[in-house]
N, C-alpha and C positions, 0 to 999 in steps of 0.2 A: 525726158522726165517720165514718159509713159513706159519706156524700157526699164527704168529704175524701179517704178512701182510694180511692174510685172515680176522683176527679179525678187523684190521684197516679198511679194505674195507667194512666190515659189520657194521661199526660204533659201535663197541662193547665198553662198558664202561671201564674205567681205571682198575677196579678190575680184569676183565678178562685178560687184557693185562699183568698185574703183574703176574697173575697165569700162563699164557702161557710162560712168559719169564723164570720162575723158578729162578734158581740161576745166570742166565746170567745178571749181573748188567748193563752192557753196552747196551745190547739189550732192557732191561726194560726202561732205561733212555731215549733211543732214541725213543722207542714206545710212551712213555708218552709225550715227547716233540712234536712228530708228532700229538698226540691226542690233546694236548693243542692248537697247531696251528690250527687244524681243528675246534676246538670249538670256537676259537677266530674269525676264518673266518666266521663261521655260525652266531656268534653274530653280527659281522659287517654287514653281509648280512641281518639279521633281522632288524638291525637299519636302513639300507638303505631302506629296504622295508617299514618300518614305516615312514620314511621321505617322501617317495613317496606318501604314503597314506595321510600324513599331507598336502603335496602340493596339492593333488587332492581335499581334503576337503576345504582347504583355497581358492582354485580357484573357488569353488562354492559359496563362501560367498559374500554377497552383502552389508552387513552392518558392519561398524567398530566394533560395540559392539560384534557381533557374531564372527568376526575375533579374537578379543582379548580373548573371552571366549574359543574359540577353541585352541588358542595358549597355554594358561596357563593350560588347562585341559590336552592337549597332553604332555606338559613339565612335569607335575606331574606324568603322566602315564609312559612315556618313561624313566625318570630318577629314578622313584620309590621312591619319597619323600612324606612327609606328606603334604606339602603345595607348591604351585607354584603361582607366582604373577608377574605382569608386571607394570612398571611405565613408564609414557610418559614424554617427555621433554617439559617444558613450557618456551619458550624463553622469554616471557614477565617478568616472575618472576625469571628466571635464576635458576630453580630447576626442579626436577621431582616429579610427583604426582602419587599416587596409582590409577590405572585405572581398573584392573581386578585381581581377586584372585580365587583360587580353593583350597578348604580345609581350608580356614581361618575361625576363629571363633571370632576374636576380632574386635569390631567396631573401636576402636582407631587405630589399625594397618591398617584397610581398608581405613582410612582417612589420612594416613601419607603422608607427603611431605618430600623429601630428598634434602637438599641444596647440591650443587656441592662440592665434597670433604669430605662431612660428611657421616660417616658410610661406610659400604662396597659398597652399591649402589651408594652413592655419589662419591666414588672414581672411580667406573666403569664409571659413567657419566662424570667425569672430565677427565679421562685418555683415555676413549674409549677402555679399555682393560678389559678382564675378570679377576675376583678375586674370590677366594673361601677359605673357612675356615671350619675346623671340629668343632671349638668352638668359635663362634663369641663373646660371652660375655667376654671371657678371652683373645681374640686376640688383642694385642696392636698395630698391624699394621694399624688399622683403627682409624679414629677420632670419638670417642664416644661422643654423646650428650645425655643429660637427656631425651629429647623427643623421640629420636630414640630408645634408650635402653629401655625406659619404654614401648613403643609400641611393640618392639621385645620381651620383657619379658612377656608382657600380652599375646602375641600369643604363647609364650613358645618355640620360635625358638632357636636352638643351632647351627646347621650346615647350612651354607648358601653358595650358588654358584650363582654369577651374571655375565651375559655376555651382551655386548652392542648390540643394534639394530641399524645398520648403513646401509644407502642406498646412493650410489654415494657420499660417504664421509660425508653425512649429518647424524648427530646423531638424532635418533628417540626416543629411550627409553632404558630400561634395563629389561631383562627377568631373573627371579630368580627361582631356585629350592631350597627348604630348608626343614630341618628335625627338629623334636622336641627332638631328641637325638643326641649324638655325632656320626658322621659318616664321613669318608674321602670321597672326591670326586676324582675319578680317572681321568687321563687326557683324557681317552676315553669318560667319562661322560661329562666333560667340553666341549670337541669337539662336542659331540652330541647336547648339549644344544646350542652351538654356531651355529651349522648348522640349528637348529630349529629357532633360533633368526634371522638368515639371511632370511630364508623363510618368517618368520612372518613380518619382516621389509618391504620386497618387496611387499608382499600382502597388508599390511596395507596402504602403500603409494598409491597403485593402487586403493584400495577400497575407500580411502579418495577422490581421484580424481573423481571416479565414483559417490560418494555420493555428491560431490560438483556440478557435472554436473546435477545429478538428482534433486538436490535442486533448481538449476537454472530453470530447466524445470517445476518443481512444482510451482515456483513463476509465470511463464508465464501463467499457467493454473489456477491461483488462482481465476479468475473471474467465473470459471465454477460453475453452480448451485450445491449447496450441499457441496462445499468444506469446508466451515466453520463448517458445521455440522459434517462432517467426521473428521476434525481436532480436534474438541471438543471431539468427541468420542475417537480418538486416545490418546489425552492427558488424558482423564478420565481413560482409561485402563492402560496407563503408570503410572499414579499416584497410582492406586490400586496396581500394581505390586511392584513399588518402595517403597510403604509404608508397604509391607508385607501382602497385602490382599490375600484372598483365592478365590477359584472359585465361592463361593456363592456371593461374592461382585461383581465379573465380571458379573455373570448372572443377579443380581439385577440392575446393571448399564445399561446393554443392554436392559432389560425390560423397564426401565425408559426412556432411550434415544429414543426408537422406539415405545413406548406405546404398547408393545406386552407382551405375556407370554413366558417364557423360561424354558425349562427343560434340564438339563445336565444329560446324562447317561454315564456309563462306557463302556468299550469295549464289554461287554457281554449284555448290555442293561439294567442293573440295575440302577434305578434312584439314582442320587447323590444329585442334587440340583433342587429346583423349585422356580421360581420367577414370580411375576405378578399374575393376576387373571386368573387361568386356568378354563375354563368353563366345561371341561370334562377330562376324562383320556385318553390322546392320545397314551399312551403306551400299552393299553389293547389289541388293535387289534380287528378286526371283521372278520367274515367269508368271505373268498375270498379277504381280503385286508391285505397287509403286515403291521406289526408293523413299524411305520415311521422310527425309528432309523436304522432298518435293511437295509433300502434302501439307506442309506447315502453312497455316493461314497468316495473313499479313496483319491481323488485328493485335497480335501479341498475347492472345489467350492460348493456354495450353490445350493441346488436342491429342486424343488417343489415336494412334495409327498402328494397327496390328497389335503387337505386344510392346510397342514403344510409345513414349510420350514425346511430342514435338512442339516447340514454341519458337516463333520467329523473333529474331533480335533486330528491331527496327529503330531508327532515329531520324527525325525530321521527315517522316514519311517514306524513308528509303530502307529497303531490306538489306541489312549488312551481313546477315548470316542466320543460323538457327541452332538451337540446342536440341539434341536428341538424347532422351533419357531412357534407360532400361535397367533391368535387374530388379524390378519391383512389380508385383502383380497389381497393386493398387496404390494410389497416392491420396492421402487425405486432403480435405479442402485447404488446410493450412500449408501442407507440403506443396500443393499446386501453386499457391500464392508465392511460396518461396522460390519455386522454379521460375515463375513469371517475373519476380523481382530480379532474379539472377540474369534473366534475358535482357531486362532493361539496363542493368549495370553493364553487362557484356556489350550491348550495343553502344553505350556511351564510351566505353574504353576503346572499342573498335573505331568509333568516330574520332575520338581524341587522337588515336594513333595515326589515323589517316590525315587528319588536319595538321598534326605535327610534321608528318612527312611532306605534305604539300607546302607548309610554311618554310620548311628547311630548303626545299627545292627552289621556292621563290627567292628566299634570302640568298642562296648560292648564286642564282641567276643575276640578282641585282649586284652582288659583289663582283661577279665576273664581268658584267657589263661596265661597271665603274673602273675595274682594273684595266680592261682592254681599251677603254676610251681615253684613259689618262686624265680624267677630269677630277679625280680625288687623290688626296695625299696617300701614298702607299702605306704609311704608318696607320692612318685611320682605317684603311681597308683591312690591315692586319688585325686591328682591334675588333672590327666587325666579324672577321673570320673566327676569332677566338670565341665570340659570343654564340656561334653556331653549335659549339659543344662537341663537334666531331673530332677535332684535334686541338691540343693545347696551343700549338704554335704553327704558323704557316710554314710549309716546307722551305728550306733554304734554296733548293733547286727544283724546278718543275720542267717537265716535257709537255709541249703543247701539241694536241691532236685536233685537227679541224675535220669534221665529218660533213661532207656535202652530198645532198640527195635527200631522199625520204629517210630521215634519221629517227623516226618514231619508235623503232624497235631496237635501237642500238644499246640503250642502257640495260634492257632486259637480257641482252646476249653477252654482256660482259662476264668474264670469268671472275670467280671470287677473289683471287689474288689481285687482279687488276682493279676490281671495284674497291678493294681495301686501300689501294694507293690513290684513289681519286681525291684530289684536294678540292677542286671546284669543277662544276659542270653546269652547262646551261646553254640556251640558244643565244646566238649573237650574229647579227647581220645575215640572218637566214641559214646559218650553219649551226651545227651542234659543236661546241668547243669544250674540250676536256683538258684540265690542268692536272697532270699526273705527277705525284711525288716520286720521281725517278730521275736518274742522271744519264740514262742510256736510251736515246731515241730509237736505236736499232732494236733493242729488246722490246720496247713498247710497240713498235711497228709489227714485229712478229706476233705479239699477243693480240693485236687488233686485226690481223690478216683474216682470220676465220670469221670475225664479226663483220668485216667488210663484205666478205663473200656471201654470207648468209643473209645480210640485210640489203645488199645492193648499193651501199654507200661507197663513196670514194674518200679515203682518209689520208691526209698529209700529216706527217709527224716531224716536228722540228725541236731543236733545243740541244742541251738543257739551257735554262735561263734562270738567272738570279731574280728573286722577287723585286718588282719595281718596274722601271721603264724598260728593262731588258725583256720582260715578258711581252710587252707591246711589240717590240721589234721582232721577236721570235714568232709571235702570232701573225704579224704581217707577212713574214717569210712563209709561214704555213699556208696562208690564203693564196699567195702567189704560186706556191708549189701545187696546191690542189687544183688551181686553174690550169696550170701546165699539164698536170696529169690528165685532166679531162680533154684538153686539146690533143694530147698524144694518144687518147684512147685507153689510158691506163685506169679504167674504171673498175669498181668492185674489188679494190685491193687497197692495202695500206703501204705507204712508201715514205722513205726519208729522201732528202735531196740527193744523197749519194746513190740511191737506187735508180735515179733518173739520169745518172751519168752527167754528160755535158749539159743537158737541159736543166738538170738540178743545180749545177754550178752557176749557170747564167741567172737563175731566179733567186739565188741565195743572196742575202744582205752581206754576209761575211762567209768566207770560205776557209776551212781548215784543210790546207793542201795535203798534209801528211795523213790526216784521217781519211780523206777521199782516196788517196793512193792505196792506203791499206784496205779500204773497202773494196776496191776494184781488183787489186793485184796481190792482196795480202797472202793468199794461199800459195801463189807462185813464189813470192819473196821468202816465205817461211820454208818452203820446200828446198829452195836453193841454199838457204842458211843452214839447214839441217844436214843436207847431203853433199854440199860443196859443188853443186851443179850450177849451170848458168842458163837456166830457162829464160830469164829476163833478156839476156843477150841474144838468145835465139829468136825471141819475139821481135826485138828491135831489127835484127837482120831480115826476118821474114817480112815485116811490113816495109822495110826499106827496099826490098827486092820486089815490091809489088805483089806480095803474098804468093810468091813463087818458091816452092821448096827447093827446086833445082838451083836457082840463082842464089838463094840464101845459103845453100850448101857450098857453093863456090866461094862466097865471102867468108864463111866460117871454116873453110878448108876441111870439110867433113863430107862423108857420103850422103847423097840425098835421102837414103833410107834412115840415116841417123837423125836428120832434120825431121822426117815424118814421125819417127818414134818420139821425139821430143814434143812435137805438136800434139800427138796423141795423149801424152802425159799432161800437157797443158789443158787439153779438153777435159780430162778427168778432174783437174783442179778447178777450172773456171766454169765448167758446165757445157752442155752440148751447144748452146746458142751463142757462144762467144765469137763465132765468125760471121754471124748475121751482121748486116751493115751497121745498124745502130749500136750494137754491142761492141763491134770491132772498133768503131770510132771512139767509144768510151775508153777502150783498152789503149788505143794509140795516144789519146790525150793523157791518160794516167802515166804512160811510159815517158812522155815529154816532161810531165810534172815531176816524176821520180828523178829524172836527170838533173832537174833544177834544185832539188832538195840538197841541203848540206849533208856531207858524209857523216853518219852518226858516230863513226870511229874517230 
């Protein structure tokens, strides 16, 4: 018992508690119950800490849009679902409308309106009570409508939990957490979502009041010089972002509005975008003078640096880049505010772009893992693949490449044509696995050879495979092949099973004999076919004679010099290393397999 108490005090895992209890069933059950209680307490403590963080983050928000984005992002993170979204109550129409989403990919879903009483959200809005379901499409407790079910189906949602936002008895909206696969929602998760909704509702009402006050003050100062110009700039930037424009459009708009030139650099000073007529290279730097972007402060305020103006583009306390402005001797106060606003918008777009890329990589990795583990229906995986938006349909055939070693630099080294053919990529079982839309593993191996050499990884390439269980089989073949390559010392290179000769044949799940023979002896066979020679026969006689040109000449009834001349020609066709022991063995095996193949004629 003393040992169990010590383990509990040391926060030991359950397996150690079971071991220490031995055959004492009562002590083991008690220890595990105590352990479960401690774990539940820790989880609740973590949730409370997260809610405090959310409250602090919401307290710093000054715009309703930011509050809503924070709410749905935190809801998705804390509950651990695929999507989170929030609807607001529209008293004039008597319904709720979609206002903020996180993880959503469907335009129809993002524009959905929910009448009171319709769907799960409509029921929450009507009753002001939380509802949840593990299978919304099949749950008959809710009033299903064609429009709602169509939007939910397009988003792919299955499990949904919704809780009302209420302040002083006034209904504000509904906060949702949802998943694209079946999953139950525990009462603890529903309670956590409800706590977050309460925080969100209070903050939203406060921010709305502050925004209304600020709007009134803005109206009083509308007569100030430059207000219309600044408002036009604000609307221009908002229009760019809402229409899906990128940072190049923001830079071009800023250059046009202020009649200046604009250069956007990343956090390390590399130029990303250039707009306007730049009369020189302001990023080159001169002796004794700093490169302008390097002097940009982190505060987000515009600063004069030499004959340029510089402002940092920061988001969430992180510097993502800087705007360098030139071509104007002076900037008015209103113009300076416009530049600073452009920096804020630029930072948000850069952040969204990075988050989208990270989400895409995570989504790809999840689909890849489910594909290779075989735990998910391939049709469902194909549907998830289409939601990535990279391609409309998953490729009919893929080549599998397994990269073993430090693969952190592999993706950055891929050529543009190969990167374009990437269907899925991600880590799996310690390797980096690439599914490439191609039907020729030899071509892919050639394209990956330089990547392997420069990054130091060892790459096994197998396939092609048809989408489904065949991909799993080909991936297993690739993992066996890469292990064989490492045992043979074939590191820092890319290879197919045929490149390893006999070793590759032994490790392969299935062997295409004709393809392997062509891979090893194809040049010699083609030479014989075009010129009517019999270099294949010379090879057979040469190996049968113990690799003696003289004895082979006796069998072939030719002069030894003739045999040597033929062997020289074979060296030209097969390469200098074909007589090395390992390669010579592969050639002999291929000769035997060639003899076993049916005559194509």
